[in-house]
C-alpha positions as YAML, in Angstrom:
chain: A
units: angstrom
residues:
- id: 1
  name: UNK
  ca: [-9.97, -5.43, -50.26]
- id: 2
  name: UNK
  ca: [-12.09, -8.52, -50.81]
- id: 3
  name: UNK
  ca: [-15.86, -8.43, -50.81]
- id: 4
  name: UNK
  ca: [-15.92, -10.39, -47.55]
- id: 5
  name: UNK
  ca: [-13.53, -7.93, -45.91]
- id: 6
  name: UNK
  ca: [-15.60, -4.99, -47.11]
- id: 7
  name: UNK
  ca: [-18.78, -6.52, -45.78]
- id: 8
  name: UNK
  ca: [-17.14, -7.11, -42.36]
- id: 9
  name: UNK
  ca: [-15.84, -3.60, -42.30]
- id: 10
  name: UNK
  ca: [-19.32, -2.20, -42.99]
- id: 11
  name: UNK
  ca: [-20.92, -4.45, -40.41]
- id: 12
  name: UNK
  ca: [-18.43, -3.19, -37.76]
- id: 13
  name: UNK
  ca: [-18.95, 0.35, -38.79]
- id: 14
  name: UNK
  ca: [-22.71, 0.26, -38.50]
- id: 15
  name: UNK
  ca: [-22.93, -2.34, -35.67]
- id: 16
  name: UNK
  ca: [-24.89, 0.09, -33.54]
- id: 17
  name: UNK
  ca: [-26.75, 1.92, -36.35]
- id: 18
  name: UNK
  ca: [-26.04, 4.66, -38.82]
- id: 19
  name: UNK
  ca: [-26.63, 7.47, -36.29]
- id: 20
  name: UNK
  ca: [-23.91, 6.29, -33.88]
- id: 21
  name: UNK
  ca: [-21.54, 5.80, -36.85]
- id: 22
  name: UNK
  ca: [-22.30, 9.36, -38.02]
- id: 23
  name: UNK
  ca: [-21.58, 10.96, -34.62]
- id: 24
  name: UNK
  ca: [-18.52, 8.77, -34.06]
- id: 25
  name: UNK
  ca: [-16.89, 9.06, -37.48]
- id: 26
  name: UNK
  ca: [-18.00, 12.58, -38.54]
- id: 27
  name: UNK
  ca: [-19.36, 14.83, -35.78]
- id: 28
  name: UNK
  ca: [-16.84, 13.71, -33.14]
- id: 29
  name: UNK
  ca: [-14.02, 15.27, -35.12]
- id: 30
  name: UNK
  ca: [-15.64, 18.74, -34.93]
- id: 31
  name: UNK
  ca: [-14.20, 19.05, -31.48]
- id: 32
  name: UNK
  ca: [-10.88, 19.79, -33.23]
- id: 33
  name: UNK
  ca: [-12.35, 23.07, -34.58]
- id: 34
  name: UNK
  ca: [-13.19, 24.43, -31.14]
- id: 35
  name: UNK
  ca: [-11.15, 27.08, -29.41]
- id: 36
  name: UNK
  ca: [-8.17, 26.11, -27.20]
- id: 37
  name: UNK
  ca: [-8.60, 26.05, -23.45]
- id: 38
  name: UNK
  ca: [-6.07, 28.42, -22.08]
- id: 39
  name: UNK
  ca: [-5.20, 29.53, -18.55]
- id: 40
  name: UNK
  ca: [-5.44, 26.03, -17.01]
- id: 41
  name: UNK
  ca: [-3.24, 27.24, -14.16]
- id: 42
  name: UNK
  ca: [-5.46, 26.97, -11.09]
- id: 43
  name: UNK
  ca: [-3.79, 24.60, -8.64]
- id: 44
  name: UNK
  ca: [-6.70, 24.42, -6.28]
- id: 45
  name: UNK
  ca: [-6.92, 21.04, -8.04]
- id: 46
  name: UNK
  ca: [-4.99, 19.43, -10.82]
- id: 47
  name: UNK
  ca: [-6.63, 17.17, -13.38]
- id: 48
  name: UNK
  ca: [-4.64, 14.02, -14.23]
- id: 49
  name: UNK
  ca: [-5.49, 11.81, -17.21]
- id: 50
  name: UNK
  ca: [-3.76, 8.77, -18.77]
- id: 51
  name: UNK
  ca: [-4.39, 8.40, -22.47]
- id: 52
  name: UNK
  ca: [-3.39, 6.50, -25.56]
- id: 53
  name: UNK
  ca: [-3.42, 7.35, -29.25]
- id: 54
  name: UNK
  ca: [-6.84, 5.70, -29.97]
- id: 55
  name: UNK
  ca: [-8.49, 7.54, -26.99]
- id: 56
  name: UNK
  ca: [-7.06, 10.98, -27.66]
- id: 57
  name: UNK
  ca: [-10.04, 12.38, -29.46]
- id: 58
  name: UNK
  ca: [-12.46, 11.19, -26.83]
- id: 59
  name: UNK
  ca: [-10.27, 12.74, -24.12]
- id: 60
  name: UNK
  ca: [-10.46, 16.15, -25.82]
- id: 61
  name: UNK
  ca: [-14.28, 15.85, -25.56]
- id: 62
  name: UNK
  ca: [-13.97, 14.87, -21.89]
- id: 63
  name: UNK
  ca: [-11.70, 17.75, -21.02]
- id: 64
  name: UNK
  ca: [-13.42, 20.44, -23.06]
- id: 65
  name: UNK
  ca: [-16.92, 19.58, -21.75]
- id: 66
  name: UNK
  ca: [-15.54, 19.57, -18.22]
- id: 67
  name: UNK
  ca: [-13.85, 22.98, -18.61]
- id: 68
  name: UNK
  ca: [-16.83, 24.45, -20.45]
- id: 69
  name: UNK
  ca: [-19.57, 23.43, -18.00]
- id: 70
  name: UNK
  ca: [-17.54, 23.79, -14.85]
- id: 71
  name: UNK
  ca: [-16.18, 27.22, -15.75]
- id: 72
  name: UNK
  ca: [-13.03, 26.18, -13.87]
- id: 73
  name: UNK
  ca: [-9.31, 26.56, -14.88]
- id: 74
  name: UNK
  ca: [-7.80, 23.65, -12.95]
- id: 75
  name: UNK
  ca: [-4.26, 22.77, -14.01]
- id: 76
  name: UNK
  ca: [-3.98, 19.82, -16.37]
- id: 77
  name: UNK
  ca: [-1.48, 16.97, -16.65]
- id: 78
  name: UNK
  ca: [-1.77, 14.53, -19.53]
- id: 79
  name: UNK
  ca: [0.17, 11.21, -19.18]
- id: 80
  name: UNK
  ca: [1.15, 9.39, -22.42]
- id: 81
  name: UNK
  ca: [0.80, 5.60, -22.12]
- id: 82
  name: UNK
  ca: [3.58, 5.33, -24.71]
- id: 83
  name: UNK
  ca: [1.42, 5.29, -27.83]
- id: 84
  name: UNK
  ca: [0.99, 9.03, -28.52]
- id: 85
  name: UNK
  ca: [2.52, 10.26, -31.75]
- id: 86
  name: UNK
  ca: [4.12, 13.69, -32.29]
- id: 87
  name: UNK
  ca: [0.90, 14.72, -34.08]
- id: 88
  name: UNK
  ca: [-1.11, 13.62, -31.01]
- id: 89
  name: UNK
  ca: [1.04, 15.62, -28.69]
- id: 90
  name: UNK
  ca: [0.79, 18.68, -31.04]
- id: 91
  name: UNK
  ca: [-2.95, 18.35, -30.98]
- id: 92
  name: UNK
  ca: [-3.03, 18.34, -27.21]
- id: 93
  name: UNK
  ca: [-0.58, 21.26, -26.99]
- id: 94
  name: UNK
  ca: [-2.77, 23.26, -29.31]
- id: 95
  name: UNK
  ca: [-6.02, 22.68, -27.45]
- id: 96
  name: UNK
  ca: [-4.54, 22.79, -23.94]
- id: 97
  name: UNK
  ca: [-1.45, 25.08, -24.31]
- id: 98
  name: UNK
  ca: [-0.72, 25.25, -20.52]
- id: 99
  name: UNK
  ca: [-1.02, 21.49, -19.93]
- id: 100
  name: UNK
  ca: [1.91, 19.35, -18.95]
- id: 101
  name: UNK
  ca: [2.27, 16.37, -21.26]
- id: 102
  name: UNK
  ca: [4.30, 13.60, -19.62]
- id: 103
  name: UNK
  ca: [6.44, 11.54, -21.96]
- id: 104
  name: UNK
  ca: [6.28, 7.86, -21.09]
- id: 105
  name: UNK
  ca: [10.05, 7.01, -21.24]
- id: 106
  name: UNK
  ca: [10.80, 10.01, -19.05]
- id: 107
  name: UNK
  ca: [8.07, 8.98, -16.61]
- id: 108
  name: UNK
  ca: [9.44, 5.44, -16.51]
- id: 109
  name: UNK
  ca: [12.87, 6.63, -15.52]
- id: 110
  name: UNK
  ca: [11.53, 8.94, -12.88]
- id: 111
  name: UNK
  ca: [8.99, 6.61, -11.31]
- id: 112
  name: UNK
  ca: [11.17, 3.47, -11.44]
- id: 113
  name: UNK
  ca: [13.74, 5.43, -9.38]
- id: 114
  name: UNK
  ca: [11.15, 6.67, -6.91]
- id: 115
  name: UNK
  ca: [9.89, 3.13, -6.37]
- id: 116
  name: UNK
  ca: [13.25, 1.43, -5.64]
- id: 117
  name: UNK
  ca: [12.42, 1.21, -1.96]
- id: 118
  name: UNK
  ca: [9.00, -0.36, -2.71]
- id: 119
  name: UNK
  ca: [9.70, -3.55, -4.75]
- id: 120
  name: UNK
  ca: [6.08, -4.67, -5.14]
- id: 121
  name: UNK
  ca: [5.06, -1.25, -6.39]
- id: 122
  name: UNK
  ca: [7.99, -1.24, -8.75]
- id: 123
  name: UNK
  ca: [7.12, -4.62, -10.20]
- id: 124
  name: UNK
  ca: [3.49, -3.64, -10.60]
- id: 125
  name: UNK
  ca: [4.43, -0.41, -12.30]
- id: 126
  name: UNK
  ca: [6.64, -2.33, -14.77]
- id: 127
  name: UNK
  ca: [4.07, -4.91, -15.66]
- id: 128
  name: UNK
  ca: [0.60, -3.28, -15.65]
- id: 129
  name: UNK
  ca: [-0.16, -0.66, -18.29]
- id: 130
  name: UNK
  ca: [-2.72, 1.13, -16.07]
- id: 131
  name: UNK
  ca: [-0.27, 1.42, -13.06]
- id: 132
  name: UNK
  ca: [0.72, 4.95, -14.10]
- id: 133
  name: UNK
  ca: [-2.77, 6.05, -12.96]
- id: 134
  name: UNK
  ca: [-1.58, 5.24, -9.42]
- id: 135
  name: UNK
  ca: [2.16, 6.04, -9.29]
- id: 136
  name: UNK
  ca: [2.70, 8.58, -12.08]
- id: 137
  name: UNK
  ca: [-0.34, 10.60, -11.09]
- id: 138
  name: UNK
  ca: [0.98, 10.81, -7.57]
- id: 139
  name: UNK
  ca: [4.56, 11.57, -8.61]
- id: 140
  name: UNK
  ca: [3.70, 14.44, -10.96]
- id: 141
  name: UNK
  ca: [0.83, 15.90, -8.87]
- id: 142
  name: UNK
  ca: [1.52, 19.56, -8.08]
- id: 143
  name: UNK
  ca: [-1.54, 20.12, -5.93]
- id: 144
  name: UNK
  ca: [-2.94, 18.71, -2.69]
- id: 145
  name: UNK
  ca: [-6.02, 17.65, -4.66]
- id: 146
  name: UNK
  ca: [-6.34, 15.78, -7.82]
- id: 147
  name: UNK
  ca: [-9.35, 15.27, -10.17]
- id: 148
  name: UNK
  ca: [-9.26, 11.82, -11.72]
- id: 149
  name: UNK
  ca: [-10.74, 11.73, -15.21]
- id: 150
  name: UNK
  ca: [-11.05, 8.91, -17.70]
- id: 151
  name: UNK
  ca: [-11.49, 9.59, -21.42]
- id: 152
  name: UNK
  ca: [-14.95, 8.07, -21.57]
- id: 153
  name: UNK
  ca: [-16.80, 10.74, -19.59]
- id: 154
  name: UNK
  ca: [-18.84, 13.61, -20.97]
- id: 155
  name: UNK
  ca: [-20.15, 16.62, -19.01]
- id: 156
  name: UNK
  ca: [-23.53, 18.19, -19.83]
- id: 157
  name: UNK
  ca: [-23.82, 20.86, -17.16]
- id: 158
  name: UNK
  ca: [-22.01, 22.03, -14.06]
- id: 159
  name: UNK
  ca: [-20.87, 19.16, -11.84]
- id: 160
  name: UNK
  ca: [-21.80, 21.14, -8.73]
- id: 161
  name: UNK
  ca: [-21.47, 18.40, -6.09]
- id: 162
  name: UNK
  ca: [-18.02, 17.46, -7.40]
- id: 163
  name: UNK
  ca: [-16.84, 21.05, -7.51]
- id: 164
  name: UNK
  ca: [-18.08, 21.79, -4.00]
- id: 165
  name: UNK
  ca: [-16.08, 18.89, -2.64]
- id: 166
  name: UNK
  ca: [-12.97, 19.90, -4.57]
- id: 167
  name: UNK
  ca: [-13.09, 23.53, -3.40]
- id: 168
  name: UNK
  ca: [-14.14, 23.09, 0.18]
- id: 169
  name: UNK
  ca: [-10.97, 23.39, 2.29]
- id: 170
  name: UNK
  ca: [-12.67, 21.58, 5.15]
- id: 171
  name: UNK
  ca: [-13.60, 18.52, 3.00]
- id: 172
  name: UNK
  ca: [-11.01, 15.84, 3.53]
- id: 173
  name: UNK
  ca: [-12.47, 12.75, 1.89]
- id: 174
  name: UNK
  ca: [-11.82, 11.20, -1.54]
- id: 175
  name: UNK
  ca: [-15.02, 11.20, -3.53]
- id: 176
  name: UNK
  ca: [-15.64, 9.20, -6.70]
- id: 177
  name: UNK
  ca: [-18.46, 7.99, -8.95]
- id: 178
  name: UNK
  ca: [-20.19, 4.83, -7.92]
- id: 179
  name: UNK
  ca: [-19.75, 1.74, -10.10]
- id: 180
  name: UNK
  ca: [-22.59, -0.68, -10.97]
- id: 181
  name: UNK
  ca: [-21.10, -3.21, -8.48]
- id: 182
  name: UNK
  ca: [-17.78, -3.92, -6.81]
- id: 183
  name: UNK
  ca: [-15.01, -4.48, -9.34]
- id: 184
  name: UNK
  ca: [-12.10, -5.37, -7.12]
- id: 185
  name: UNK
  ca: [-9.38, -8.01, -7.24]
- id: 186
  name: UNK
  ca: [-9.67, -8.57, -3.47]
- id: 187
  name: UNK
  ca: [-12.68, -9.41, -1.42]
- id: 188
  name: UNK
  ca: [-13.69, -6.60, 0.96]
- id: 189
  name: UNK
  ca: [-14.09, -9.18, 3.74]
- id: 190
  name: UNK
  ca: [-10.38, -10.09, 3.43]
- id: 191
  name: UNK
  ca: [-9.48, -6.38, 3.78]
- id: 192
  name: UNK
  ca: [-11.78, -6.01, 6.87]
- id: 193
  name: UNK
  ca: [-10.20, -9.00, 8.49]
- id: 194
  name: UNK
  ca: [-6.64, -8.07, 7.64]
- id: 195
  name: UNK
  ca: [-6.68, -4.30, 8.25]
- id: 196
  name: UNK
  ca: [-9.81, -3.53, 10.18]
- id: 197
  name: UNK
  ca: [-11.30, -0.99, 7.77]
- id: 198
  name: UNK
  ca: [-14.26, -1.36, 5.47]
- id: 199
  name: UNK
  ca: [-13.78, -0.97, 1.72]
- id: 200
  name: UNK
  ca: [-15.98, 1.63, 0.02]
- id: 201
  name: UNK
  ca: [-18.61, -0.24, -2.02]
- id: 202
  name: UNK
  ca: [-18.79, 0.24, -5.76]
- id: 203
  name: UNK
  ca: [-15.72, 2.48, -5.97]
- id: 204
  name: UNK
  ca: [-14.95, 3.51, -9.56]
- id: 205
  name: UNK
  ca: [-11.66, 5.25, -10.32]
- id: 206
  name: UNK
  ca: [-12.81, 6.90, -13.54]
- id: 207
  name: UNK
  ca: [-14.03, 10.17, -12.00]
- id: 208
  name: UNK
  ca: [-13.42, 11.76, -8.63]
- id: 209
  name: UNK
  ca: [-11.51, 13.81, -6.15]
- id: 210
  name: UNK
  ca: [-8.30, 12.23, -4.75]
- id: 211
  name: UNK
  ca: [-6.21, 13.84, -1.97]
- id: 212
  name: UNK
  ca: [-2.55, 13.56, -2.61]
- id: 213
  name: UNK
  ca: [-1.99, 12.34, 1.01]
- id: 214
  name: UNK
  ca: [-4.11, 9.26, 0.34]
- id: 215
  name: UNK
  ca: [-1.72, 7.88, -2.29]
- id: 216
  name: UNK
  ca: [0.67, 6.51, 0.33]
- id: 217
  name: UNK
  ca: [3.46, 4.30, -1.11]
- id: 218
  name: UNK
  ca: [3.86, 2.40, 2.10]
- id: 219
  name: UNK
  ca: [0.18, 1.58, 2.10]
- id: 220
  name: UNK
  ca: [0.24, 0.45, -1.55]
- id: 221
  name: UNK
  ca: [3.28, -1.66, -0.97]
- id: 222
  name: UNK
  ca: [1.49, -3.35, 1.88]
- id: 223
  name: UNK
  ca: [-1.72, -3.82, -0.15]
- id: 224
  name: UNK
  ca: [0.19, -5.46, -2.98]
- id: 225
  name: UNK
  ca: [1.19, -8.21, -0.52]
- id: 226
  name: UNK
  ca: [-2.36, -9.42, -0.18]
- id: 227
  name: UNK
  ca: [-2.81, -12.91, -1.64]
- id: 228
  name: UNK
  ca: [-3.90, -12.96, -5.28]
- id: 229
  name: UNK
  ca: [-4.50, -9.19, -5.42]
- id: 230
  name: UNK
  ca: [-2.76, -9.01, -8.89]
- id: 231
  name: UNK
  ca: [-5.85, -9.93, -10.90]
- id: 232
  name: UNK
  ca: [-7.69, -8.37, -13.76]
- id: 233
  name: UNK
  ca: [-5.48, -5.76, -15.49]
- id: 234
  name: UNK
  ca: [-7.84, -2.79, -14.89]
- id: 235
  name: UNK
  ca: [-9.52, -3.94, -11.72]
- id: 236
  name: UNK
  ca: [-6.23, -3.92, -9.77]
- id: 237
  name: UNK
  ca: [-5.63, -0.21, -10.40]
- id: 238
  name: UNK
  ca: [-9.16, 0.54, -9.19]
- id: 239
  name: UNK
  ca: [-8.72, -1.81, -6.25]
- id: 240
  name: UNK
  ca: [-5.61, 0.10, -5.07]
- id: 241
  name: UNK
  ca: [-7.40, 3.44, -5.31]
- id: 242
  name: UNK
  ca: [-10.34, 1.97, -3.39]
- id: 243
  name: UNK
  ca: [-8.05, 0.59, -0.68]
- id: 244
  name: UNK
  ca: [-6.12, 3.83, -0.28]
- id: 245
  name: UNK
  ca: [-9.31, 5.88, -0.16]
- id: 246
  name: UNK
  ca: [-11.03, 3.52, 2.25]
- id: 247
  name: UNK
  ca: [-8.12, 3.74, 4.64]
- id: 248
  name: UNK
  ca: [-7.70, 7.48, 4.22]
- id: 249
  name: UNK
  ca: [-11.41, 8.30, 4.20]
- id: 250
  name: UNK
  ca: [-13.70, 8.36, 1.22]
- id: 251
  name: UNK
  ca: [-17.26, 8.24, -0.09]
- id: 252
  name: UNK
  ca: [-19.25, 8.10, -3.33]
- id: 253
  name: UNK
  ca: [-20.46, 11.17, -5.16]
- id: 254
  name: UNK
  ca: [-24.24, 11.60, -5.31]
- id: 255
  name: UNK
  ca: [-26.21, 8.96, -7.38]
- id: 256
  name: UNK
  ca: [-26.41, 11.32, -10.42]
- id: 257
  name: UNK
  ca: [-22.71, 10.55, -10.96]
- id: 258
  name: UNK
  ca: [-23.12, 6.78, -10.80]
- id: 259
  name: UNK
  ca: [-22.08, 4.49, -13.66]
- id: 260
  name: UNK
  ca: [-25.17, 3.01, -15.25]
- id: 261
  name: UNK
  ca: [-25.74, 0.88, -18.27]
- id: 262
  name: UNK
  ca: [-29.51, 1.47, -18.71]
- id: 263
  name: UNK
  ca: [-31.46, 4.73, -19.30]
- id: 264
  name: UNK
  ca: [-30.14, 7.97, -20.56]
- id: 265
  name: UNK
  ca: [-28.55, 11.19, -19.18]
- id: 266
  name: UNK
  ca: [-31.68, 12.20, -17.30]
- id: 267
  name: UNK
  ca: [-30.40, 15.60, -16.28]
- id: 268
  name: UNK
  ca: [-27.24, 14.34, -14.75]
- id: 269
  name: UNK
  ca: [-24.18, 16.58, -14.86]
- id: 270
  name: UNK
  ca: [-22.08, 13.93, -16.61]
- id: 271
  name: UNK
  ca: [-22.13, 10.31, -17.74]
- id: 272
  name: UNK
  ca: [-19.36, 7.74, -17.60]
- id: 273
  name: UNK
  ca: [-19.53, 5.72, -20.88]
- id: 274
  name: UNK
  ca: [-17.78, 2.53, -19.77]
- id: 275
  name: UNK
  ca: [-16.88, -0.13, -22.31]
- id: 276
  name: UNK
  ca: [-20.30, -1.86, -22.59]
- id: 277
  name: UNK
  ca: [-21.96, 1.45, -23.48]
- id: 278
  name: UNK
  ca: [-19.05, 3.21, -25.22]
- id: 279
  name: UNK
  ca: [-21.05, 3.53, -28.44]
- id: 280
  name: UNK
  ca: [-23.63, 5.61, -26.53]
- id: 281
  name: UNK
  ca: [-20.90, 8.22, -25.97]
- id: 282
  name: UNK
  ca: [-21.40, 9.13, -29.57]
- id: 283
  name: UNK
  ca: [-25.06, 8.48, -30.33]
- id: 284
  name: UNK
  ca: [-26.39, 9.80, -27.01]
- id: 285
  name: UNK
  ca: [-23.66, 11.97, -25.38]
- id: 286
  name: UNK
  ca: [-22.12, 13.85, -28.28]
- id: 287
  name: UNK
  ca: [-25.51, 14.06, -29.98]
- id: 288
  name: UNK
  ca: [-26.97, 15.64, -26.81]
- id: 289
  name: UNK
  ca: [-24.04, 18.11, -26.55]
- id: 290
  name: UNK
  ca: [-24.44, 19.17, -30.15]
- id: 291
  name: UNK
  ca: [-28.20, 19.66, -29.70]
- id: 292
  name: UNK
  ca: [-27.69, 21.83, -26.64]
- id: 293
  name: UNK
  ca: [-25.20, 24.03, -28.51]
- id: 294
  name: UNK
  ca: [-21.96, 22.93, -26.94]
- id: 295
  name: UNK
  ca: [-19.87, 23.01, -30.10]
- id: 296
  name: UNK
  ca: [-21.22, 26.41, -31.04]
- id: 297
  name: UNK
  ca: [-20.49, 27.82, -27.58]
- id: 298
  name: UNK
  ca: [-17.02, 26.29, -27.61]
- id: 299
  name: UNK
  ca: [-16.24, 27.99, -30.85]
- id: 300
  name: UNK
  ca: [-16.65, 25.00, -33.13]
...
């Protein structure tokens, strides 16, 4: 390695300071020493996550902090985006022995067949790498209620408001964390004019309760016919969830669940460390969890 390459590598490693580098490159791996989460068999709700090889370690933090602080045993389904190695799968099987791990080629065969009668859905599933969050999650869901989770969320105490909504049999809305602003590929005014319903403002598909009945393929096929809806690669998936939830019935979780770029945890039950603040997942989030004894309590 040349001196220039070494300097660049060090600059990238310590871009956000030595403390963040320490928690990201050293402390973060201690999650692998914690005890497995067994008995994830409660189908009151099923957790669905889409992950890749580079996000696998963060996902283990997401899942273990949720299970630890919620004290729930919801069933778990992990969808491979096609990059997981055998070692990655073995790690997930060790830490979540009752989870279903969905192999991408098998999912492709299954979902492509299911979408034959919905050509716009099929084309979108074939061409967008986040589309499995919509179609595969719905296809493999074995509960009436699904908990959406992205791999950049950490939990710090019981997410009471979320759990109450999940477990209330009389609650029939989708409920997700609020984003900083709308991040859709279609203007809400177009939707209002075309369909007569109002889109939920600031809908974020990284965390929330989704009812199986809301993921209606006929609706999605119809939504995909809207002019220029196929836009930014991750906003389109979020847009489809927002459209389905808005037509079905939905709301935002309380403000303590909101995505925010400024400030800290401030007693919130969790924080969604989106791309712009991903480094804080290590220097703030994991650091906070270590200080409050999470690794010790989890058997690490």
